[in-house]
MARFIBA-944361 format. One record per residue: z, y negated, x of N, C-alpha, C, O in turn; residue in one letter; residue number from 0. Coordinates in steps of 0.001 Angstrom, whole numbers, plus 500000, padded with zeros to 6 digits. Layout:
// MARFIBA-944361
      nz      ny      nx     caz     cay     cax      cz      cy      cx      oz      oy      ox  res    n
       Z       Y       X       Z       Y       X       Z       Y       X       Z       Y       X    A  NUM
...
// end
This chain:
// MARFIBA-944361
      nz      ny      nx     caz     cay     cax      cz      cy      cx      oz      oy      ox  res    n
  242480  952230  465194  242190  950800  465141  242977  950088  466240  244175  950323  466401    M    0
  242309  949223  466991  242973  948525  468081  243913  947455  467541  243693  946892  466469    S    1
  244968  947188  468311  245956  946187  467914  245334  944796  467941  244640  944437  468892    E    2
  245589  944011  466885  245073  942638  466841  245898  941776  467782  247126  941745  467705    K    3
  245209  941085  468661  245894  940260  469641  246339  938941  469014  245644  938394  468157    L    4
  247492  938429  469435  247957  937146  468902  247084  935992  469375  246488  936046  470451    P    5
  247020  934954  468557  246348  933713  468933  247332  932896  469768  248498  932753  469400    V    6
  246861  932368  470883  247731  931635  471799  247297  930174  471872  246121  929880  472087    I    7
  248238  929273  471695  247983  927842  471901  248662  927401  473181  249763  927853  473495    A    8
  248001  926513  473924  248582  925948  475134  248680  924440  474938  247675  923731  474998    I    9
  249890  923958  474706  250109  922531  474474  250097  921796  475808  250671  922259  476794    L   10
  249433  920645  475823  249254  919957  477093  248415  920799  478029  248616  920806  479244    G   11
  247461  921516  477431  246716  922529  478172  245463  922046  478861  244588  922854  479172    G   12
  245345  920750  479111  244108  920213  479690  244124  920156  481217  243088  919907  481833    T   13
  245277  920383  481832  245370  920335  483286  245007  921657  483933  244601  922602  483258    G   14
  245157  921716  485245  244775  922917  485986  245591  924136  485588  245049  925235  485473    D   15
  246890  923953  485378  247727  925081  485000  247372  925580  483600  247222  926783  483389    L   16
  247239  924666  482651  246922  925053  481282  245573  925725  481160  245450  926758  480501    G   17
  244548  925148  481793  243220  925752  481699  243134  927034  482512  242334  927918  482203    T   18
  243959  927138  483554  244009  928388  484308  244555  929525  483466  243999  930623  483465    G   19
  245644  929269  482748  246192  930278  481837  245203  930577  480712  245017  931733  480333    L   20
  244571  929534  480181  243592  929728  479113  242468  930646  479576  242046  931543  478846    A   21
  241996  930419  480775  240914  931257  481298  241345  932716  481407  240619  933615  480984    R   22
  242510  932945  481965  242993  934315  482147  243130  935039  480808  242710  936187  480662    R   23
  243727  934344  479831  243949  934997  478539  242651  935170  477753  242467  936182  477076    W   24
  241760  934201  477835  240480  934338  477146  239684  935497  477726  239058  936253  476983    A   25
  239703  935641  479041  239014  936759  479679  239578  938094  479221  238855  939089  479162    Q   26
  240869  938123  478895  241521  939359  478461  241310  939636  476974  241808  940634  476451    A   27
  240571  938755  476290  240243  938999  474895  241068  938253  473872  240913  938471  472671    G   28
  241952  937368  474334  242768  936590  473404  241994  935367  472912  241191  934788  473644    Y   29
  242247  934988  471670  241750  933709  471171  242715  932638  471637  243914  932715  471369    E   30
  242192  931633  472337  243023  930607  472960  242683  929238  472380  241515  928896  472193    V   31
  243729  928463  472099  243562  927091  471634  244132  926157  472695  245309  926253  473045    I   32
  243302  925259  473202  243785  924239  474127  244235  923030  473322  243450  922432  472587    I   33
  245494  922681  473468  246053  921541  472749  246246  920349  473662  246456  920496  474866    G   34
  246173  919166  473075  246419  917930  473809  246943  916894  472827  246924  917116  471616    S   35
  247405  915779  473338  247869  914720  472440  246713  914155  471619  246921  913627  470526    R   36
  245485  914268  472154  244312  913788  471420  243269  914887  471340  243089  915660  472281    T   37
  242579  914947  470199  241560  915958  469969  240433  915877  470995  239974  916906  471492    Q   38
  239986  914663  471316  238839  914545  472218  239158  915032  473622  238295  915613  474280    D   39
  240365  914809  474088  240747  915292  475412  240791  916826  475433  240390  917450  476416    K   40
  241281  917427  474339  241309  918889  474239  239893  919450  474214  239606  920463  474853    A   41
  239012  918789  473474  237629  919253  473393  236928  919180  474746  236161  920075  475101    E   42
  237189  918122  475495  236579  917989  476820  237047  919095  477751  236248  919660  478499    A   43
  238336  919408  477709  238873  920471  478569  238305  921834  478175  237960  922638  479040    A   44
  238209  922093  476864  237660  923364  476402  236192  923503  476799  235752  924581  477201    A   45
  235442  922417  476687  234022  922450  477058  233859  922705  478554  232999  923484  478964    A   46
  234685  922048  479365  234615  922251  480810  234961  923687  481182  234332  924282  482057    D   47
  235965  924234  480509  236367  925612  480784  235253  926593  480427  234986  927533  481175    L   48
  234608  926375  479290  233510  927256  478885  232358  927200  479881  231729  928221  480162    K   49
  232076  926014  480417  231009  925872  481416  231329  926680  482669  230468  927365  483221    K   50
  232573  926587  483105  232995  927325  484296  232861  928827  484067  232358  929552  484925    V   51
  233308  929278  482918  233275  930709  482623  231842  931204  482437  231511  932311  482860    M   52
  230994  930396  481811  229580  930760  481672  228910  930870  483039  228128  931789  483284    D   53
  229223  929926  483923  228626  929921  485252  229026  931143  486067  228295  931579  486956    A   54
  230190  931684  485754  230672  932855  486491  230431  934155  485723  230982  935202  486062    R   55
  229599  934071  484684  229198  935271  483963  230239  935846  483030  230179  937024  482678    G   56
  231206  935015  482621  232226  935475  481677  231817  935015  480282  231953  933843  479933    V   57
  231318  935950  479503  230783  935594  478186  231714  936066  477064  232703  936758  477304    A   58
  231373  935674  475845  232059  936133  474631  233561  935841  474650  234368  936700  474293    A   59
  233932  934634  475065  235335  934232  475020  235518  933221  473891  234588  932513  473507    V   60
  236736  933176  473376  237036  932267  472276  238052  931235  472735  239233  931541  472898    T   61
  237584  930012  472941  238457  928910  473332  238191  927751  472382  237073  927241  472307    V   62
  239237  927335  471652  239095  926216  470718  239916  925031  471201  240733  925158  472112    R   63
  239693  923886  470587  240393  922660  470959  241005  922020  469725  240360  921923  468681    A   64
  242267  921578  469849  242968  920902  468755  243974  919936  469345  244279  919998  470536    M   65
  244492  919038  468512  245635  918263  468972  246852  919189  468999  246823  920271  468412    D   66
  247912  918772  469674  249052  919660  469904  249656  920223  468619  249963  921413  468552    N   67
  249826  919393  467616  250453  919857  466383  249585  920897  465680  250085  921943  465265    L   68
  248301  920621  465544  247401  921578  464898  247344  922884  465686  247289  923967  465103    A   69
  247359  922774  467009  247323  923969  467852  248566  924823  467642  248472  926045  467524    A   70
  249738  924176  467596  250989  924907  467385  251017  925566  466016  251530  926675  465865    A   71
  250465  924886  465019  250438  925445  463668  249523  926659  463571  249819  927603  462840    Q   72
  248411  926639  464306  247398  927692  464193  247702  928921  465030  247087  929967  464821    A   73
  248628  928829  465967  248869  929909  466925  249996  930839  466490  250859  930480  465690    A   74
  249953  932041  467048  251051  932998  466873  252087  932830  467976  253289  932931  467731    D   75
  251612  932573  469191  252465  932321  470350  252018  931004  470972  250820  930750  471105    I   76
  252979  930168  471354  252669  928841  471890  253199  928731  473311  254356  929060  473575    V   77
  252354  928267  474223  252776  927950  475585  252710  926439  475768  251901  925765  475130    A   78
  253558  925915  476633  253572  924470  476862  253543  924186  478351  254420  924621  479097    M   79
  252510  923443  478783  252351  923122  480206  252256  921599  480368  251204  921060  480710    T   80
  253360  920937  480118  253396  919476  480233  254368  919076  481339  255249  919861  481690    V   81
  254227  917868  481897  255218  917390  482866  256588  917281  482217  256702  917107  481003    P   82
  257626  917386  483037  258997  917317  482532  259242  916033  481743  259992  916036  480767    F   83
  258618  914947  482160  258817  913655  481483  258276  913664  480057  258666  912821  479250    S   84
  257388  914597  479731  256822  914680  478387  257350  915861  477588  256932  916076  476451    H   85
  258268  916631  478172  258731  917842  477491  259375  917546  476139  258967  918102  475119    Q   86
  260369  916683  476131  261121  916431  474901  260241  915832  473810  260302  916274  472663    T   87
  259427  914837  474144  258583  914211  473128  257561  915185  472565  257259  915145  471372    S   88
  257025  916061  473411  256063  917061  472921  256746  918045  471990  256214  918359  470926    T   89
  257910  918532  472372  258633  919484  471522  259019  918859  470187  258907  919507  469147    L   90
  259466  917622  470205  259847  916963  468953  258656  916813  468016  258810  916879  466796    E   91
  257470  916613  468582  256284  916407  467755  255788  917689  467101  255055  917635  466114    S   92
  256180  918847  467641  255672  920128  467103  256805  921040  466642  256563  922204  466323    V   93
  258023  920541  466600  259180  921391  466322  259020  922192  465034  259322  923385  465013    R   94
  258555  921563  463970  258420  922276  462696  257392  923399  462776  257555  924436  462133    S   95
  256337  923198  463559  255268  924195  463672  255676  925387  464534  255030  926434  464491    A   96
  256736  925232  465308  257173  926315  466195  258170  927265  465549  258466  928321  466107    L   97
  258683  926912  464404  259722  927727  463772  259228  929159  463525  258148  929375  462975    Q   98
  260044  930123  463946  259717  931528  463773  258784  932082  464840  258395  933248  464769    G   99
  258417  931269  465830  257449  931694  466840  258096  931796  468223  259246  931407  468423    K  100
  257326  932325  469159  257711  932339  470568  257114  931106  471238  255926  930823  471082    I  101
  257937  930375  471981  257455  929280  472812  257619  929687  474272  258729  929970  474721    L  102
  256511  929717  475013  256566  929936  476454  256642  928571  477115  255667  927820  477119    I  103
  257796  928256  477669  257988  926949  478296  257745  927082  479797  258474  927785  480497    D  104
  256717  926401  480274  256351  926446  481687  256855  925200  482418  256541  924995  483591    V  105
  257626  924382  481733  258087  923110  482283  258974  923317  483510  259808  924221  483550    T  106
  258774  922464  484499  259634  922433  485682  260219  921026  485795  259474  920049  485723    V  107
  261541  920900  485972  262161  919572  486042  261963  918901  487394  262920  918669  488133    P  108
  260703  918594  487708  260403  917882  488950  260624  916385  488746  260285  915835  487699    L  109
  261187  915742  489743  261458  914306  489673  260702  913617  490805  261199  913553  491929    V  110
  259494  913097  490516  258715  912429  491560  259490  911239  492130  260266  910615  491407    P  111
  259297  910913  493406  258318  911539  494310  258867  912725  495086  258119  913368  495823    P  112
  260148  913033  494943  260768  914084  495767  260686  915442  495056  261708  916054  494747    K  113
  259460  915900  494805  259274  917138  494037  259576  918386  494849  259699  919471  494281    V  114
  259700  918258  496173  260027  919414  497012  261538  919578  497174  261991  920385  497986    A  115
  262317  918819  496407  263780  918938  496422  264248  919371  495041  263828  918802  494033    R  116
  265112  920370  494991  265622  920870  493715  266459  919790  493039  267407  919267  493625    V  117
  266097  919461  491795  266833  918459  491012  266896  918934  489566  266118  918485  488726    Q  118
  267815  919836  489280  267930  920378  487930  268625  919385  487000  269481  918622  487446    L  119
  268272  919384  485721  268871  918441  484775  270308  918825  484422  270717  919959  484672    P  120
  271071  917912  483854  272461  918204  483479  272580  919386  482515  273592  920087  482511    P  121
  271539  919606  481695  271579  920712  480725  271423  922073  481390  271640  923100  480746    E  122
  271054  922097  482659  270904  923350  483384  269475  923648  483778  269200  923995  484926    G  123
  268556  923511  482821  267147  923798  483092  266296  923240  481965  266800  922907  480892    S  124
  264994  923141  482223  264074  922722  481166  264049  923738  480040  263935  923370  478871    A  125
  264157  925020  480387  264177  926064  479361  265351  925916  478412  265207  926105  477204    G  126
  266510  925578  478951  267696  925384  478106  267558  924135  477240  268025  924111  476102    Q  127
  266918  923101  477776  266656  921903  476973  265797  922268  475767  266083  921853  474644    I  128
  264742  923047  476008  263837  923439  474926  264556  924269  473878  264389  924031  472681    A  129
  265353  925239  474309  266036  926100  473355  267037  925321  472510  267140  925543  471304    Q  130
  267772  924412  473137  268753  923619  472395  268072  922686  471399  268567  922491  470289    A  131
  266941  922113  471793  266240  921173  470925  265597  921884  469728  265603  921354  468617    L  132
  265051  923063  469950  264288  923758  468904  265149  924603  467983  264769  924846  466838    L  133
  266304  925056  468460  267164  925881  467629  266854  927358  467744  265831  927753  468303    G  134
  267751  928166  467208  267686  929618  467419  266529  930285  466682  266227  931445  466960    E  135
  265872  929594  465753  264746  930192  465038  263459  930170  465868  262448  930753  465475    N  136
  263507  929499  467010  262385  929533  467962  262867  930301  469190  263895  929970  469783    V  137
  262116  931318  469557  262496  932127  470720  261817  931544  471958  260632  931767  472203    R  138
  262596  930796  472725  262062  930146  473926  262098  931136  475086  263120  931767  475354    V  139
  260971  931254  475759  260859  932107  476943  260325  931246  478080  259288  930598  477945    V  140
  261032  931246  479189  260648  930462  480356  259870  931361  481317  260340  932439  481680    S  141
  258667  930911  481733  257827  931757  482592  256732  930929  483250  256452  929804  482834    A  142
  256118  931498  484278  254930  930974  484974  255196  929765  485869  254244  929166  486370    F  143
  256455  929388  486087  256707  928200  486911  256323  928407  488373  256015  927441  489072    Q  144
  256337  929647  488842  256119  929912  490262  254707  930378  490578  254462  930902  491664    N  145
  253762  930196  489639  252379  930611  489845  251531  929375  490143  251548  928411  489377    V  146
  250798  929399  491238  249961  928262  491616  248757  928154  490688  248034  929127  490476    A  147
  248552  926961  490137  247384  926728  489273  246094  927041  490015  245124  927506  489416    A  148
  246084  926790  491303  244906  927070  492133  244482  928527  491985  243295  928820  491845    H  149
  245440  929429  492015  245119  930856  491907  244736  931244  490480  243870  932098  490285    H  150
  245362  930635  489496  244988  930921  488111  243530  930547  487858  242813  931249  487144    L  151
  243105  929447  488443  241738  928977  488249  240702  929919  488849  239541  929903  488441    Q  152
  241109  930737  489814  240171  931669  490442  239717  932760  489485  238648  933343  489663    E  153
  240534  933037  488466  240125  933969  487426  240313  935429  487730  240145  936262  486839    G  154
  240655  935775  488957  240847  937186  489302  241696  937279  490561  241862  936304  491295    Q  155
  242232  938481  490794  242946  938731  492031  244098  937791  492286  243926  936780  492967    G  156
  245273  938096  491757  246423  937204  491925  247664  938018  492260  248240  938669  491388    L  157
  248073  937981  493518  249250  938722  493953  250483  937840  493805  251012  937309  494782    E  158
  250920  937699  492577  252081  936858  492294  252837  937461  491118  252232  937852  490119    C  159
  254138  937534  491236  254971  938044  490151  255527  936894  489330  255680  935777  489824    D  160
  255828  937183  488067  256336  936172  487142  257693  936613  486619  257817  937691  486037    V  161
  258702  935791  486823  260044  936048  486300  260142  935442  484907  259851  934262  484711    L  162
  260554  936257  483944  260525  935882  482528  261954  935814  482002  262659  936822  481974    V  163
  262378  934619  481585  263751  934406  481105  263747  933997  479633  262900  933215  479203    C  164
  264687  934524  478874  264820  934157  477469  265911  934982  476828  266201  936089  477282    G  165
  266515  934464  475787  267633  935161  475164  267206  936335  474298  268033  937188  473975    D  166
  265928  936400  473911  265414  937509  473111  264656  938480  474003  263635  938121  474590    S  167
  265157  939719  474107  264478  940717  474930  263098  941036  474373  262155  941267  475130    K  168
  262982  941049  473047  261684  941335  472423  260673  940238  472749  259509  940524  473028    E  169
  261117  938992  472713  260217  937892  473052  259813  937948  474519  258658  937690  474858    A  170
  260757  938283  475387  260418  938434  476809  259356  939514  476989  258426  939352  477779    R  171
  259498  940617  476254  258528  941709  476369  257137  941267  475928  256141  941680  476521    A  172
  257058  940429  474892  255759  939921  474444  255123  939043  475512  253913  939098  475732    E  173
  255939  938236  476173  255414  937356  477214  254989  938170  478440  254002  937836  479096    V  174
  255722  939219  478742  255333  940078  479864  253963  940704  479607  253189  940890  480546    I  175
  253650  941029  478353  252302  941514  478023  251247  940476  478408  250185  940822  478925    K  176
  251548  939207  478151  250599  938138  478485  250502  937936  479999  249430  937633  480522    L  177
  251615  938103  480690  251591  938029  482154  250648  939092  482701  249804  938812  483553    V  178
  250804  940315  482201  249981  941421  482683  248520  941245  482279  247622  941622  483031    E  179
  248276  940679  481107  246897  940403  480679  246230  939410  481613  245010  939424  481778    A  180
  247042  938539  482231  246516  937550  483170  246378  938062  484587  246017  937305  485488    G  181
  246663  939347  484797  246473  939945  486111  247659  939881  487034  247516  940056  488244    G  182
  248842  939630  486479  250052  939532  487290  251080  940556  486830  250884  941224  485815    M  183
  252179  940682  487575  253296  941514  487155  254386  940618  486588  254711  939578  487162    R  184
  254951  941032  485450  256024  940275  484835  257316  941066  484845  257296  942290  484718    G  185
  258443  940378  484994  259740  941033  485072  260763  940348  484185  260872  939122  484179    F  186
  261523  941155  483425  262665  940617  482695  263638  940041  483713  264034  940728  484655    H  187
  264027  938775  483527  264912  938113  484491  266144  937524  483827  266788  936638  484389    A  188
  266481  938012  482621  267712  937592  481977  267529  936500  480945  266409  936140  480584    G  189
  268652  935980  480480  268661  934975  479421  268111  933637  479866  267771  933441  481033    G  190
  268028  932715  478913  267411  931420  479189  268211  930634  480228  267644  929772  480899    I  191
  269491  930899  480379  270287  930213  481405  269768  930517  482802  269894  929691  483706    A  192
  269186  931699  482982  268663  932074  484301  267387  931320  484665  266937  931375  485809    N  193
  266806  930619  483697  265613  929818  483996  265902  928771  485057  264986  928322  485746    A  194
  267156  928377  485200  267515  927378  486205  267114  927843  487604  266594  927059  488398    A  195
  267356  929111  487900  267019  929636  489224  265515  929676  489441  265033  929368  490531    A  196
  264773  930055  488405  263318  930163  488523  262690  928778  488656  261796  928572  489477    V  197
  263158  927839  487852  262639  926474  487935  262957  925850  489291  262123  925150  489866    E  198
  264150  926102  489798  264531  925561  491104  263633  926109  492206  263312  925397  493157    A  199
  263227  927367  492084  262376  927987  493093  261036  927254  493224  260411  927296  494284    M  200
  260593  926585  492159  259323  925867  492225  259350  924786  493297  258382  924631  494040    T  201
  260426  924050  493386  260531  923016  494421  260541  923635  495813  259979  923071  496752    S  202
  261179  924796  495947  261176  925499  497228  259746  925894  497605  259341  925741  498757    V  203
  258985  926398  496637  257604  926792  496892  256725  925587  497224  255831  925680  498065    L  204
  256980  924457  496562  256232  923238  496884  256470  922851  498340  255540  922460  499045    I  205
  257707  922962  498784  258015  922664  500185  257282  923622  501116  256702  923198  502116    F  206
  257306  924917  500790  256613  925927  501602  255111  925644  501637  254478  925741  502688    I  207
  254548  925296  500479  253115  925013  500415  252729  923840  501322  251704  923875  502003    N  208
  253564  922812  501314  253285  921660  502170  253458  922014  503644  252678  921588  504496    K  209
  254483  922790  503925  254782  923140  505307  253694  924010  505940  253348  923850  507111    Q  210
  253161  924942  505129  252230  925928  505678  250805  925802  505124  249963  926664  505375    Y  211
  250540  924745  504383  249196  924504  503816  248680  925743  503076  247633  926294  503414    S  212
  249432  926163  502069  249094  927370  501326  249390  927176  499846  249776  926088  499419    C  213
  249208  928236  499068  249575  928242  497642  250479  929459  497419  250047  930478  496881    H  214
  251728  929333  497838  252645  930469  497843  253139  930827  496448  253228  929978  495560    A  215
  253459  932111  496279  254105  932598  495057  255267  933484  495444  255738  933436  496581    G  216
  255732  934293  494509  256833  935208  494791  256423  936631  494466  255559  936862  493620    I  217
  257058  937599  495157  256843  939016  494879  258196  939694  494819  259072  939415  495638    R  218
  258371  940585  493852  259593  941377  493723  259377  942693  494465  258392  943391  494226    V  219
  260296  943028  495362  260160  944243  496159  261247  945250  495793  262144  944952  495004    T  220
  261156  946444  496375  262171  947472  496177  262060  948224  494868  263039  948814  494411    G  221
  260878  948216  494249  260705  948857  492944  260151  950274  493040  259981  950930  492012    L  222
  259867  950762  494240  259185  952034  494390  259966  953200  493778  259365  954174  493324    E  223
  261293  953110  493764  262091  954228  493267  262345  954162  491772  263041  955017  491224    S  224
  261774  953131  491085  262050  952948  489659  260836  953365  488818  260877  953282  487591    H  225
// end
C-alpha cells in the first residue's frame, strides 16, 4: 500500500509564490489548500490555477480554497507565503490551528523600498519570529526563500537548491521531501537561527536579478564525493 501523502495548506497562497508551490505539489499528487484572508480571494486563485494546469494538460489535481484559519485546521503541513508586514498577524490568527504541526515559513524580512539591501529584524530572522510566537509545539521550518516564483510557475525544470532550517531534524526531513516533490534539491541547513543567513541571501539575489535581468537561485556544489 502506498504511503498517504499529507494535506498541505498554503496561507496567503494567492500570489505567484504561493500558487507556484501549490502547482508543484498538486502535480506531485498532494492535496493542496490555498488559503487567504478571505474565502472568495482563495477561490479565485484556486480557479485560476486549475485553468492554467488544465491548459497545460495537467489533470486530476486536487486544489481547494479556504480562508487561512480553515486551511490551517484542515492541513497536516502548513506553508505560509505572506509579506513580512503580515507575518505576525497571520500567525496570531491561526496559532491554535498550527499546534502539533509543521509550519513552513517562507517569509523574508524585506523592507520596501530598499528590498535589495539586507535588513534583518532584531529577533534575527522571520523564522525565529515565527518559532518564538508559536511555541515549541509547532515545528517551524524556514525554506523556499531563494526560489524565484517565476520558475515555480513554469511547473517543470528548476535548477535551484533549497536550504532548509529548523530546530527539528525530523521536520526538516519532511520539508525536504516536499522540496524534492517540487522538482528541486533540498538540504539540511541547521537550526532555525540559521534562517537569518538564508533570508538575507534573498536580498542579495534580488540585487543580482536587477543587475543581470534574470531570476537567479542558488546551487550547492562539492557533493560528488558524498
